[in-house]
C-alpha positions in Angstrom: 7.3 15.2 -23.2 8.0 12.4 -20.7 5.1 11.0 -18.6 4.9 12.1 -15.0 6.2 9.3 -12.7 3.9 9.2 -9.7 5.2 5.9 -8.2 7.3 7.7 -5.5 4.7 10.4 -4.8 1.9 10.6 -2.3 -1.5 11.7 -3.6 -3.6 13.6 -1.1 -7.3 13.8 -1.9 -9.0 16.6 0.1 -11.7 16.0 1.0 -11.6 12.3 0.3 -14.6 11.0 2.2 -17.5 12.0 -0.1 -18.6 10.2 -3.2 -16.2 11.9 -5.6 -13.2 12.1 -3.3 -13.6 8.5 -2.2 -13.7 7.3 -5.8 -10.6 9.4 -6.7 -8.7 8.0 -3.8 -9.9 4.4 -4.6 -8.6 4.8 -8.2 -5.2 6.1 -7.2 -4.8 3.3 -4.6 -6.0 0.7 -7.2 -3.3 2.0 -9.5 -0.7 1.2 -6.8 -0.1 4.8 -5.6 0.4 6.0 -2.1 -2.8 7.9 -1.1 -3.9 10.1 1.8 -7.6 10.6 2.4 -8.3 14.0 3.9 -11.3 15.0 6.0 -12.3 17.5 8.7 -13.1 14.4 10.8 -10.0 12.3 11.5 -12.1 9.2 12.4 -14.0 9.4 9.1 -10.8 9.8 7.1 -9.3 6.8 8.8 -12.5 4.7 8.2 -12.6 5.5 4.5 -8.9 5.0 4.1 -9.2 1.6 5.8 -12.1 0.6 3.5 -10.1 1.7 0.4 -7.0 -0.2 1.6 -9.1 -3.4 2.1 -10.9 -3.0 -1.3 -7.6 -2.4 -3.2 -5.4 -4.6 -1.2 -3.1 -1.6 -0.6 -1.0 -0.9 2.5 -0.3 2.7 1.2 -3.6 4.4 2.1 -4.1 6.4 5.2 -6.6 8.9 6.5 -5.7 12.3 8.1 -7.4 15.6 8.9 -7.2 18.0 5.9 -4.2 20.0 7.1 -2.2 16.9 7.8 -3.2 15.3 4.5 -2.1 18.4 2.6 1.2 18.4 4.4 1.7 14.6 3.7 0.8 14.9 0.0 3.3 15.5 -2.8 0.4 16.1 -5.1 -2.9 17.5 -3.7 -6.2 16.8 -5.4 -8.6 19.5 -4.1 -12.1 18.2 -4.4 -14.3 21.0 -3.0 -18.1 20.8 -2.9 -19.9 23.0 -5.4 -21.1 25.2 -2.5 -17.5 25.7 -1.4 -16.4 26.8 -4.9 -19.4 29.1 -5.1 -18.6 30.7 -1.7 -14.9 31.0 -2.7 -15.6 32.9 -5.9 -18.4 35.0 -4.3 -16.0 36.1 -1.5 -13.1 36.7 -4.0 -15.3 38.8 -6.2 -16.4 40.9 -3.2 -12.8 41.5 -2.3 -11.8 42.6 -5.8 -14.5 45.3 -6.0 
């Protein structure tokens, strides 16, 4: 099986402003990929994206609100908080009963 070529793809990390999301976005940018950092807060997304761009010397990092980040990404890395996952499954299980 051939390796997946990500060089012409945009990776959206949602949310990308917390510890894990920021680190994921940093690593993708460091690898030379185009990255979009998502957040509920546009200013925070832009701030983190600017920091990552400076740290990685990349001009291909931008910050957007989550919905816009998802639309901009060819590949979406969903990085929910544990509480979010727990709430999701809790609600899903209630709906399935």
